[in-house]
N, C-alpha and C positions, 0 to 999 in steps of 0.2 A: 724489506717490508717487515715491520714489527706491529703485531696486533695486540692491543690491550684487552683487558677483561671487558666482556660485553654481556648483555642480557638480550635474549632473542626468543622467537616463537617458532615451534616446529610444525610440520604438517600433521602430527599425531593429534587427533581430536581429544580435547579434554586434558591435555598434559599441562603440568605446572611450569612456570618459568624457573630457570636455573642459571646460576652464574658459572662461567667457565673462562678459561684463557687458552687460546690456541698458540702453539709454539711456531717460531719461524725456522726456516732452513735457508741459509744464504747460498746453498749450492743444491737446490732441490731436483733439477732436471724437469723435463716437461713431457716425457714420453708415455706416462702411464694412462693419461686421458681421463682420470677421475676428477670430479668436482665435488667438494664436501663443504658442508656448513655445520658448525657446532653452536647450538643455541642461537642460530641466525647469523652468525659471523662466518665469513668465508675463511676456510682453513687452508694452510699450505699443504699440498699433497706432494710428497717427495717421491722420486723414483727409487726403487729398490730392486736390485738385480738378483734373481733367484735361479736355481737349477730348474730346467724344464723337463729333464729326462734322466733316468738312472744309467748314465754312461760314466764309467770310472776306470782308471788304470792307476796302479801305484806310480806315484810321481816320476814321470819319465824325463824330466828336465825341461818341461814347458808347462804352461798352464792350459786349462780347458779352453776350447774354442767357444766363442760367444754364441755360435749357433746351437749350443747345448743349453742356453739360458733364455730367460724371458724377463720382461720388466713388469713389476707390480707396483702398487701404490703404498705409501706409508704416510699416515697422518698421526700427529701427536698433539695432545692437549691435556690440560689439567681441569678438573671440575670438582665441585663440592655439592653433594646432594644427588641431583640427577642431571643428565646431559641429553639433549635432544639432537640427534645426528641425522643429517640428510645426505645421501650419497647419490650422485648422478653417474651412472655407468657410461663408459665410452661406446657401448654398443647395445643393441637390443638383447634381451635375455628372456628365457622361459622360466627360470627358477633361481632363487637366491637362498643361500644358507649362511647362517652366522654361527661360527664355532668359537669356543667349545659349546656343545649342546647343553652342558650342565648349567651354564649361566642363564639359560631360558630367555634369551633375547629374541623377540618376535618382530620381524620386519614387516612393514606395510608398503607394498609396491604400487606405484602409479606411473605408467609409462616407463621411462628409464630411471626414474627416481625411486629410491627406497628410503623410508624413514623408520627410525627405531629409537628407543629410549634406553639409556644405560643408567643403572642404579648402583653399580659397583665398579670400582676401578679394576683395571686389568687389560689384557690383550685380547683382541677379537679379530678373527679372520672373516671378512665378508667376501663370499664367493658366488660368482655369477656363472651358472651353467658349468660347474666343476671347479677344480682346484687351480686352474691356470690363471696367471695374471691377477691374483686376488688383491684385495685391499686390506692392509694390516692397520688396525686401529689400536693405538696405544693410549690408554686413558689413565692418567695419573690422579691420585688423590693429592691434595696440597702437601708439600714437603714439610717434614717435621723439623727442619733445620734451616738456618739462614746464613749464607756465607757472603761476605763482602770482599771487595778487592783488597781492603786494608786488613783483613783477617790475618793474624800472624801465621807464618810458616805455610802460606798458601800459594800454590801455583794457580793463578786465576785466569781463566779464558772467558772473556766476556762475549757479548753478541758479535756475530760475524764469523767469517771463515779464517782459520789459522793453520798455517803450514808449520807444524811443530816438529816433525821428524821424531827423534827419540826423546821421550820424556822419562828421565830417571828420577825416581823418588828416593829420598833419604828419610831416616828415622824422624818421626814427629811431623812429617809434612802431609798436607792435604792437596790433592789435585781437584780443582773444581771446574766443571764445564757448564756454563750457563745454558739455560734451555733454548736460547736463540743462537747457540754457537755450534759450529762444526769444527772439530779439531782433527786435521789430517796427520796421523802419526801413530805411534805405539808407545806403550808404557812398560818400563822395566824397573824392578827393584830387587836388590839382593842384600841380605842382612839388614833390612830396614824394618824396624818395629814401630808400632803405633802409627800406621799410615792409613789414609782414607782417600778414596776416589768417589767424589760426590757430584751431584748435579743432574739435570734433566736433558743435557745436551748430547751431542753425537760424537763419539770417537770413531773416525772413519779410517780404515786401513788400506784403502784403495791406492794410495800414493806410495806405499811401502814396497820397495822393489826387492826381489830375490837377488842373491849374489851368485854369480857363476863360479863354481869351484873346479879346479883341475882334477881330472880323474883318469886313471889308466883305462883305455878302451876295453881291455880284457876284463877288468874289474866291473866296468859298467855292463858288459855283456853277461857276466856271471850273475850280477844282481838282477838283471832283467830275466834271465833264464829261471832263477829261483823265485821270481815274483816279488823280490824285495823292492823297497823304495830305492831308486837310483840316486846315489849321493853326489850328484854333479851340480846341485843347487843348494843354497842355504836360504831357508825362509824363516820368517819371524812370526811369533804369536802377537796378537793385538795387545794382550796384557800378560806379562810373565812375571811371576813373583817367586823368588827363591829364598828359602830360609828366613821368612818374614813372620813375625808374631804380632798378634793383635791388629788384624786388618779388617777394614770395612769398605765394601764397594756397594754403593747405593744409588739407584735411580737412573744411571746413564744408559744410553743406547750405543751398542757397538755394531757398526755396519761394515760389511765387506772386509772381513778379516783375512789376512794373507795365509794364516795357518789356524791353529787353535785360537779361539776367542779369548778365553781366560784360562791360564795354566798356572796354578799354584803348585810349587814343588817344596815339600818338607816345611809347610807352614803350619802354625798352631794358632788356634783361636781366630778363625776366619769366618766372617759373615758377608754373604752376598745377597742383597735384597733389591727387589724391584728393578732388576737389570734386564734389558731387552737386547737380544742378539738376533740380527736379521741380515739379509743380503749375503748369505754365505753360500756361494756357488762354486768356490774354488775347491780343488782337491784337498781332502783332509781338513776341512774347515770345521773342526769339532767345536762344541759349545763350551762347557765348563768341564775340563779334564784335570783331576787333582791327583797328585802323586805323594803317597806317604804323609798325609796331613793328619792333624789331630784337632778335635773339637771344631767341627764345621757346621754352619747353619746356612742353608740356601733356601730362600723363600720368595714367593710371589714374582717369579721371573718368567719371561717368555723367551723361548729358544727355538729358532729354526736353523738347521744346519745341513750341510752336505757331508756329513759323517756323524759320529755318535754325538748325542745331545748332552747328557750329563754322565760323567764317568768317574767312578772311584777306582783308582789304580795304585799298583805298587810303584816302585822306582822305575823311572823311564828307561826303556831298553837301550837308549843311546848314551846313558850316563854310566860312568864307572861305579860299580857297587861300593867302592871305598868312599865315595862321596856321601854315603849315608851318615858317616861319622863326620859331623861338622861342628866346629867350635865347642867340642867337648860333649856334644849330644848326639846320640845314635838314633837317627830317623829311620827305624826299620819296621814301623807299624803304621797302619791307617786305622784309627779308632774314633768312634763317637762322631757320627755325622747324621744330620737330619736334613732331608730335602723335601720340602712341602709346598703345596699350593702353587705349583709351577705348571705352565702350559707349554708343551713341546710339539714340534713338527719336525720329523726326521725324514729327509729326502734320500739318505743312504746311511746304513749302519744301524746302530742300536739306540733305543730311546733312553732308557734308564739302566745303566750298566755298571757292573763291577768287573774290571779287567779291560782288555785282555792281559795287559802287563800286570803281573802279580808278584814282583820281587819284593816281598815283605814277610817278616816273621809271622804276622797275622793281619788280617783285615776283618774287623769285627765291630758290632754294635752300629750297624748302618740301617737307617730307616728312610724309605721313600713312601710318602703318604699324601693323600688328597691332591693328586696330580691328574691333569687332563692330557692325554696323548691324542692329538687331533689328526695326526698323520704318522704312519710308522712304516719302516722298510724292513729291517730285520726284527729279531725278537724284541719285544717291548721291554719286559723286565728280564734282565739277563745277567748271568754269572759265567764268565769265561776265565777259568783258572789255568793259566798257561805257564806258570812257574811253580813256586813252592809254598805259596801262602796258605795258612790255615784260615779259611774264610768261614766265619761263623756268626750266628745271631744277626741274621739279615731279615728285614721285614719290608714287604711290599703291601701297602694297606690303602684301601679306598682309591684304587687306580682306575680311571675311566678311559677306555680305549675306543676310539672311533675308527672303524675299519670298513666304512661304507663307501670308500672311494675306489676307483679302478686300480688294479695291481698290474704292473708291467714287468716284463722280463729284464733282469740285469744285463747290461752290455759291458763286458770287460774289454774296453777298446778305447781308442783315442778320438774317434770321429763320430759325429752324430748319425752318420749313415748306418752305423751298427745298431741303432735303436729300432726295435719293433714296436710300432704304436698300437698293436692289437692287445687289448686287455687279456690277462690270464683269467680264465674262469675258475671259480671256486678256490681262490688262493687267498691266504692270509698268513701273516707272520705269527709265530707262537706268542701267546700271552706271556709265557714264562719259559725260559730255558736255562739249564745249568749244565756245565761241562767241565771236565778236566782233560786237557789235551796239550799237545805240543804244537806250537807254531814256530818254525825254525827261526824266523826273524825276531820274534818277541821273547821266546823261551831261552833265557840266557844260562840256565843251569841244566846241564846235560843229564844229571843223575837224580836230582831231587824233584819230586812232584808234590803238589799240595792236596788239599781236600776241601770239600764244601759240606757244611753241616748246619743243622738248626736254622732252617729257613721257613719263614711264615708268609703265606699268601692269604690275605684277608680282604674280602669284598672287592674282587676284581670284576669290573663291569665292562662288557664288550658289546658294541653296537656294530652290526654288519651282517652279511649274508652267510658267514661261515662260523660254525661252532668253534669256540676257542680251544686251544690245546696247549699242553705243556710237554717239554722234552727234557729228559734227564740222562746224563751219561757220566761214566767214570773212566779212569785210566787203567787201573788194575784192581785186584781185590783189596789192596791196602790204601788206595787213593780213589775214593768214591764220593758221590753226591748222596748224602744221607740226611734223614731227619727233616724232610720237606713236609710241612703240614698246610693243608688248604682249608680255609674257613669261608667257603662261599665263592663260586665263580658264576657270574650271571651273563646271560646272552640275550640281548634285546629285552631286558627287564625280567627274564625268568631264570631261576636258579637251575643250573645244568651241571652241577658238580659231579653227579654220578655219570652223566654222559661223557664228561671230560675224562673221568677215571677210566671208562671203558676204551676211550680213544687215545689214552695216554701213550706216547711213544717213548719207550724206555730203552736206552742204549746199553752197551756192554758195561758190566760191573756197577750198574746203578741200582739204587733202592727206590721202590715205588713210593710215591707221595701218599700220605695219610689224609684222607678226606674226612673232615669233621662236620 
């Protein structure tokens, strides 16, 4: 089914007509139960599998059981101006919320149907009586580029489903996924410059299989005892880029990644725009994790993961440090990154993070700004320095954190039966945490430790029942977290910086934050 541009009328009284185009999905599934129209046209609602509970264990050689997951809905479309959206829920409900709250979308309910108007592109979570089995609405502005099948140096995937397997990009190539296409596969590039991944279609990792690796049983038991990831399987990232310069990823949706969604390693001049990451229920399905990159811009993305959402990291702990020297260039720093206007939902792990891997001479000039965190698990804004990096000049600015959903106890186990469905009272993750520590698996240098310095927190807004807090810690007197300055922490609309200062949890060898 392919739906062209239409003009329709919504249930919202007095609203204007608007043009839109809904996208097709040749492999949508039918379990989510939602019915959606956009400007009067029936939209395709795809299934998207999400984590249903915080049950995790370091990769033990098998994947999570499906009884730890649930099916939500996913609808995608393009609009210009305004879009009138109507959603019919699969069940009766008492309450509906549309996140992020900062977008100010006001739903009007009548029976099982909810109508609302969108005036800005972006990602919206429509939630009926809580967070479970939500509907994810991905609303695009018209693309600023046009790619044809005949465009030179283009790997073009048109409408329909494609079993692509491994897609390897070479210098100067563009991968294009049409908005009505689903490509089952993964992308890899090494030493490929001036490459692009474009389109509004879906890259789906669900058909990528892990490889069984031989392992000595004694080694496997030792890894299990230490809490390490057991190295008896090899899994693949949905998009992995190594030593690539001048890269653009724009518009695509990545669904059901086998491991990390997007992993750039030692890349320079990297831009990731309007990318949507969803359906990440598998172990360690991080969002955008970058290692020793330079000059990075990430903007207007939606990321829901079952591990960290956006991470600035040093060299990967599984790579030999000698690989930092590549083709005559030493990739031993991570510098100059801006992450802005992103919406993130973290089911397990950290939302906006530096670390935990920090094998780099320095990690500096990193800015997270104007982002919405609509669900969080661990610390929202986080620095974990687990190796020797000098982490400095870090800014978290205009971060909006929604902590008004139930919090549940983590279960470090394999089975869903370990999950306790009783919400934890008066619990919330720290708004900011910074630490210098040793994690045996990640910390590859036994003698060198790093430091954290010159960190600015500005206009951190928290919605929820618990006053926000920050936590700081160091390793010893020479390796500390210093120079943290706070310019306004707000709780449910009121500034509470002084209250946060009094409740601040300061670990050993830390320096207290300065409140301005």
